[in-house]
C-alpha positions in Angstrom: 128.6 96.8 88.7 128.9 99.0 85.6 128.5 102.7 85.3 125.0 102.7 83.9 122.0 100.4 84.3 120.7 99.5 80.9 116.9 99.1 81.0 114.7 98.2 78.0 110.9 98.4 78.4 108.3 96.9 76.1 104.9 98.6 76.4 101.7 99.4 74.5 101.9 102.9 75.9 105.5 104.2 75.5 104.6 107.7 76.4 104.0 106.7 80.0 107.5 105.4 80.4 109.2 108.1 78.4 107.7 110.8 80.7 108.7 108.8 83.7 112.4 108.6 82.7 112.3 112.4 82.2 111.0 113.2 85.7 112.6 114.1 89.1 115.5 111.9 90.3 115.0 109.4 87.6 115.5 112.1 85.0 118.7 113.2 86.8 120.0 109.6 86.8 119.4 109.5 83.0 121.2 112.8 82.6 124.2 111.5 84.6 124.4 108.2 82.6 123.5 106.1 85.7 120.3 104.9 84.0 120.2 104.1 80.3 116.5 103.6 79.3 115.2 102.2 76.0 111.4 102.4 75.7 109.8 100.5 72.8 106.2 100.3 71.6 105.0 96.7 71.2 102.8 97.7 68.3 105.9 98.6 66.3 106.5 94.8 66.1 103.0 93.8 65.1 102.8 91.5 62.1 99.6 92.9 60.5 98.6 96.2 59.0 96.2 96.9 61.9 99.1 96.6 64.3 97.2 94.0 66.3 98.8 93.0 69.6 96.0 91.2 71.5 93.4 88.5 70.9 90.8 86.4 72.8 92.2 83.6 74.9 92.0 80.0 73.8 89.5 78.1 75.9 87.2 81.1 76.3 87.0 83.6 79.1 86.7 87.3 79.6 89.3 89.8 78.5 92.1 89.8 75.9 95.7 88.4 75.9 98.8 90.0 74.5 99.9 87.9 71.5 103.1 86.0 71.4 104.3 87.1 67.9 104.7 90.9 68.5 106.3 90.3 71.9 108.7 87.7 70.5 109.7 90.1 67.6 110.3 92.9 70.1 112.3 90.7 72.5 114.4 89.3 69.6 115.1 92.8 68.5 116.4 93.5 72.0 118.4 90.2 72.1 116.0 89.3 74.9 117.2 85.6 74.9 120.5 86.8 76.3 119.3 89.5 78.7 117.6 89.3 82.1 113.8 89.7 81.4 111.3 90.7 84.1 107.6 90.4 83.7 105.5 92.2 86.4 102.4 90.1 87.1 99.9 89.4 90.0 100.9 85.8 89.6 104.6 86.5 90.2 106.9 86.2 93.2 106.4 89.0 95.8 108.6 92.0 95.3 110.7 92.8 98.3 113.6 95.1 99.2 116.0 92.1 99.0 114.8 91.3 95.5 115.2 95.0 94.5 118.8 94.8 95.8 119.5 91.7 93.7 118.1 93.3 90.5 120.0 96.5 91.3 123.2 94.5 91.2 122.6 93.7 87.5 123.6 96.0 84.7 121.1 95.0 82.0 117.3 94.4 82.4 114.3 94.1 80.1 110.8 94.7 81.4 107.6 93.5 79.6 104.5 95.6 80.5 101.4 93.5 80.4 97.8 94.6 79.8 94.3 93.2 79.9 94.4 89.5 81.0 98.2 89.3 80.6 100.6 87.9 78.0 100.8 84.6 76.1 102.4 82.0 78.5 104.8 80.9 75.8 106.6 84.2 76.0 107.0 83.7 79.7 108.3 80.2 79.2 110.8 81.2 76.5 112.1 84.6 77.6 111.1 85.6 81.2 113.6 85.1 84.0 111.5 86.6 86.8 107.8 87.1 87.1 107.3 89.6 89.9 104.2 90.8 91.8 104.2 94.2 93.5 101.4 93.2 95.9 98.4 91.1 96.5 96.0 93.1 94.3 95.4 93.5 90.6 95.9 96.7 88.5 95.3 97.2 84.8 98.6 98.7 84.0 101.9 96.8 83.7 103.5 100.1 83.1 102.8 101.2 86.7 104.1 97.9 88.1 107.3 98.3 86.0 107.8 101.9 87.2 107.4 100.7 90.8 110.1 98.1 90.3 112.5 100.4 88.4 112.0 103.1 91.1 113.0 100.7 93.8 116.0 99.5 91.8 117.7 102.6 90.4 118.0 104.4 93.7 120.1 101.5 95.1 122.7 101.8 92.3 126.1 103.1 93.3 126.5 106.8 92.8 122.7 107.5 92.8 122.1 108.3 96.5 124.5 108.9 99.4 124.9 105.5 101.3 123.5 107.0 104.5 120.2 107.8 102.6 119.3 104.1 102.3 121.0 102.8 105.5 117.9 103.0 107.7 115.0 102.9 105.3 112.0 100.6 105.7 112.9 96.9 105.2 116.6 97.4 105.8 117.4 94.8 108.6 113.7 93.8 108.2 112.5 96.8 110.2 110.3 99.8 109.2 111.7 103.3 109.1 111.5 105.6 112.1 109.3 108.8 111.9 110.8 112.1 110.6 110.3 115.7 111.7 111.4 119.1 110.4 110.5 122.7 111.0 108.5 124.2 112.6 109.3 122.8 116.1 105.6 123.0 117.1 102.9 122.4 114.5 99.2 122.6 115.6 100.2 121.9 119.2 102.2 118.9 118.1 105.8 119.2 119.2 108.9 117.5 117.8 110.1 114.8 120.2 112.5 116.5 122.6 115.2 113.9 122.1 115.6 115.1 118.5 116.4 118.6 119.8 118.9 117.4 122.4 122.0 117.3 120.2 122.8 113.9 121.9 123.4 111.7 118.9 123.7 108.5 121.0 120.2 109.1 122.5 118.8 110.1 119.1 120.2 106.8 117.6 118.7 104.8 120.4 115.3 106.6 120.1 115.2 106.0 116.3 116.1 102.3 116.7 113.3 101.8 119.3 110.9 103.6 117.0 111.8 101.2 114.2 111.1 98.2 116.4 107.8 99.7 117.7 106.5 100.5 114.2 107.4 97.1 112.9 105.8 95.3 115.8 102.6 97.4 115.3 102.4 97.4 111.5 104.4 94.4 110.2 105.0 91.9 113.0 105.6 89.3 110.3 109.0 91.0 109.6 110.3 90.7 113.2 111.3 87.0 113.1 114.0 87.8 110.5 115.0 91.2 111.9 118.6 91.8 113.2 117.9 92.4 116.9 120.0 92.1 120.0 118.7 89.8 122.8 117.4 92.8 124.7 115.7 94.2 121.5 114.2 90.8 120.8 112.6 90.6 124.3 111.3 94.2 123.8 109.9 93.3 120.4 108.3 90.1 121.7 106.6 92.1 124.4 105.2 94.6 122.0 103.9 91.9 119.7 102.3 90.1 122.6 100.6 93.4 123.7 99.3 94.0 120.1 97.8 90.4 120.2 96.2 91.0 123.6 94.8 94.3 122.5 93.4 92.7 119.4 91.7 89.9 121.4 90.3 92.5 123.9 88.7 94.4 120.9 87.3 91.2 119.5 89.3 91.5 116.3 
């Protein structure tokens, strides 16, 4: 893995990405040379004087489609045929923590930000290596999808965060993260769990581990089949899942 992650972004609204790369931890990563962004406006590669980048779809239908020619010119200018190109799209493969880790292992990425009804399929066929969906819903901004993916990637890069900061996050080991507490010790009659005040790190680790299993069983039982659990933890998780199923049937859901 190299020192800096080179990321090029093609967008109709470069100001959105420029501001993003100046903000918070992302901005610090850029300052430290851990993230090397290159944001380019697709309209700069339009072939007519009106800088047209979209047109009606062949075959009819609602909405507009980003045209192949400006996108191809932009990708060629970035040597896109020899780089790893990602296109966020509702039709893509689901984005997961494991996929974020695989992308974070690369040193060179190009993102295409779609708009309207999407982009000409011939660009996907010729240039795109991964078409990725950030969830089972539709939004109008490929810029937002791209920022979500980049945000998940850059923080996994070596030197960005302390290793312990990502060791027990949600989806590590296919478990959700445990709950967190800070001062004050009591807030509106709600006290911090006493185990966290005990100073007994073994008990705290056990409590956090159990919280991860309980949260996953309650909120994302689909993850448990692949989770790294001991035999005892597996029996405990199965019991929790069965209880959730029984409670659901009792409520008629």
